[in-house]
C-alpha positions as CSV (number, residue, x, y, z in Angstrom):
1,M,-74.6,-51.1,54.9
2,N,-73.5,-48.6,57.3
3,L,-70.9,-51.1,59.2
4,I,-69.3,-52.3,55.7
5,L,-68.3,-48.6,54.7
6,L,-67.0,-47.9,58.3
7,F,-64.5,-51.1,57.9
8,V,-64.3,-50.0,54.2
9,I,-63.2,-46.5,55.6
10,G,-60.7,-48.0,58.1
11,F,-59.3,-50.3,56.1
12,L,-58.0,-46.9,53.9
13,V,-57.0,-45.0,56.8
14,F,-54.5,-47.7,58.1
15,I,-53.4,-48.7,54.4
16,G,-52.8,-45.2,53.7
17,T,-50.9,-44.9,57.0
18,Y,-48.8,-47.8,56.6
19,M,-47.9,-45.8,52.8
20,I,-47.4,-42.6,54.3
21,L,-44.9,-43.9,57.2
22,S,-42.7,-45.7,54.1
23,L,-39.6,-44.3,53.1
24,N,-40.0,-44.4,49.3
25,L,-41.8,-40.5,48.2
26,I,-44.2,-42.9,45.9
27,R,-45.3,-44.9,48.5
28,I,-45.9,-41.5,50.2
29,V,-47.7,-40.3,47.5
30,I,-49.8,-43.1,47.0
31,G,-50.8,-43.0,50.8
32,I,-52.0,-39.3,50.2
33,S,-54.0,-40.3,47.5
34,I,-55.8,-43.0,49.8
35,Y,-56.3,-40.6,52.6
36,T,-58.4,-38.4,50.2
37,H,-60.6,-41.1,49.1
38,A,-61.1,-42.4,52.5
39,G,-62.1,-38.8,53.1
40,N,-64.4,-38.7,50.1
41,L,-65.7,-41.8,51.7
42,I,-66.5,-40.2,55.1
43,I,-68.3,-37.0,53.4
44,M,-70.3,-39.4,51.1
45,S,-71.5,-41.5,54.3
46,M,-72.7,-38.0,56.0
47,G,-75.6,-38.7,53.5
48,H,-79.0,-39.2,54.4
49,Y,-81.5,-41.1,52.4
50,S,-84.9,-41.8,53.2
51,N,-88.3,-42.4,51.5
52,K,-90.1,-39.1,53.8
53,M,-87.4,-36.7,52.5
54,V,-88.7,-34.7,49.6
55,E,-87.3,-32.4,47.0
56,P,-86.9,-28.7,47.9
57,L,-88.5,-27.2,44.6
58,I,-90.6,-30.4,42.8
59,H,-93.6,-31.6,44.4
60,G,-94.4,-34.5,42.8
61,S,-94.8,-38.5,43.1
62,N,-91.0,-39.2,43.3
63,N,-90.4,-38.7,47.6
64,N,-86.6,-40.6,47.2
65,F,-84.4,-38.0,47.5
66,V,-80.4,-38.0,48.3
67,D,-78.9,-34.3,49.3
68,P,-77.0,-33.2,46.1
69,L,-74.7,-31.0,48.2
70,L,-72.5,-34.0,49.1
71,Q,-72.4,-35.2,46.0
72,A,-71.1,-31.7,44.7
73,I,-68.4,-31.8,47.7
74,V,-67.5,-35.0,47.2
75,L,-66.8,-34.0,43.2
76,T,-64.9,-30.8,44.3
77,A,-62.6,-32.4,46.7
78,I,-62.0,-35.8,44.1
79,V,-60.4,-32.9,41.1
80,I,-58.5,-30.9,44.1
81,G,-57.1,-34.6,45.1
82,F,-56.3,-35.6,41.6
83,A,-54.4,-32.2,41.3
84,M,-52.1,-32.5,44.3
85,T,-51.6,-36.2,43.1
86,A,-50.3,-34.9,39.9
87,F,-48.5,-31.9,41.6
88,L,-46.2,-34.2,43.8
89,L,-45.8,-36.9,40.7
90,V,-44.3,-34.3,38.9
91,L,-42.6,-33.0,42.0
92,I,-41.2,-36.6,43.0
93,Y,-40.0,-37.2,38.8
94,R,-37.8,-34.0,39.3
95,T,-36.3,-34.8,42.5
96,Y,-35.6,-38.3,41.3
97,R,-34.1,-36.7,38.1
98,V,-31.8,-34.5,39.7
99,T,-30.9,-36.5,42.8
100,K,-31.0,-40.2,41.5
101,E,-32.8,-40.8,45.2
102,S,-36.2,-41.6,45.6
103,D,-35.3,-42.3,49.4
104,I,-36.2,-39.4,52.3
105,N,-33.2,-40.5,54.2
106,V,-30.5,-39.9,51.4
107,L,-32.7,-36.5,50.4
108,R,-32.2,-35.2,54.3
109,G,-28.7,-35.6,54.2
110,E,-28.2,-38.2,56.9
111,E,-25.6,-40.2,54.8
112,D,-23.5,-36.6,55.2
113,K,-23.2,-37.4,59.7
114,H,-21.7,-41.1,59.1
115,E,-19.2,-39.8,56.8
116,Q,-17.6,-37.6,59.0
């Protein structure tokens, strides 16, 4: 299970890096979003689950226990990642409405150097 999760995390990091290195602004935002998903999987993979762990406050017959702190951290990271993605999409939309361009090289002003 951990080996499969490791390959999935590596694949997500690879795809996120490929998308971030693109020149299109939408692909860059998608790459950042994929990075946040990979980070969430890394945090969730740190959780430890075994039959010998017991709940800290409730003593009973149920000995299977997963630490809820990691789940709370991932839930917070999902909300922050969604807000960041929404903000970047609105920022790209506004940039496209003003400049009519979604390519980074055009927005940097590299065309002005070639015209002179």
